[in-house]
N, C-alpha and C positions, 0 to 999 in steps of 0.2 A: 586472441593472440597470447595473452598472459597465460591462459590455461595451458596452451601448447607448450610455451617456454618453460613452465614449471614441470610439465610432463617429461621434457627433455632433460631436466635436472635431477630427476629421480635416480635412485641407486639401481644397481644391475639387478638386485633381488626383486625389484618392482616388475621388471620385465620378465623375470622368471615365472612370477605368479599371474601376470597378465599376458595375454597373447598380443604381440606387437601388430598383427595383421588386423585385429579387431579395434585397435586404437582409434583410427579415423572415424569409424562408426560410433564408438563410444563417446568421443569428443563432440561429434555432430548431435548426438541424442541429448548430451547434457546441455549443450549451448542452446538447443532449441527449447528444452524445458525451462532454462533461465529466462529465455526471450518470452515464452508463453507466461511465466510468472511474473515478469516485471515490465515487459513491453508496453502494454496497453495502460497499466496502472501508472507508470511514471508520467506518460502524457496527459492522462486524465487529472492527475494531481497538479501539474504545472497549469493546465487549463483552468482548474477550479480556483487556484490561488490568484491567477491573473484576473479571472472574472470577479472574484471577491474585491481585489484592489481597485480595479477600474469601476466597479459597481459603486463602491463608496466614494470613489473620486467624482463620479458623474452626479451621484445622489447629493453630495455637498455642493457641487456646482449649481445644479438647477433647483434644488429644494433644500436648503441647508437647514431650515427650521424642523421640518419633518424628519430629516436625516438625524439631526441632533437628538430629537425625541426618541426615535428608534434605537439609536445608539445607547441611550439611557436606559431603555427598556431590555436591551439585549442580555444583560446578566440575569434578569428574571426569566426570560425564554431559555437561556442555557440551563439554568438550575431546574427549570420544570422538565427540560429534555432529558437531563441526567437522572432526574428522579423516575421519569417513565422508563428509561433504559434500565435502571437498577430494578424496578419492579417487574418488568418483563423478564429480565435475567433470572430473577428469584423464582417466577412462575415457571419458566422453562426447567429450572434446576429441580423444582418440586415435582413436576411432571415426569422428568427423567428418572427421579427416584422412585415414583409410583410405578413405572414401568419395569424398573429393575426389580 
């Protein structure tokens, strides 16, 4: 709706450059591209955050000692994951340079 309103606010020169008969098809195409780009990702992100919060909540309710230990080990796991990601990225970069 905002996209359509902004399109209507454009100057007359915009309509000289773009065919008004193709505007609805262009708007539909761009909105579907936005939906494909964000639609599933937003839902997955919200679901993942909720799963993490409720997972920690249930873990602390049913097994708080183990949860507290795992929470203390979490920085070590995160640092090792970051290290692995950095080494993988440097390996891919070297491979791409070799192919170039």
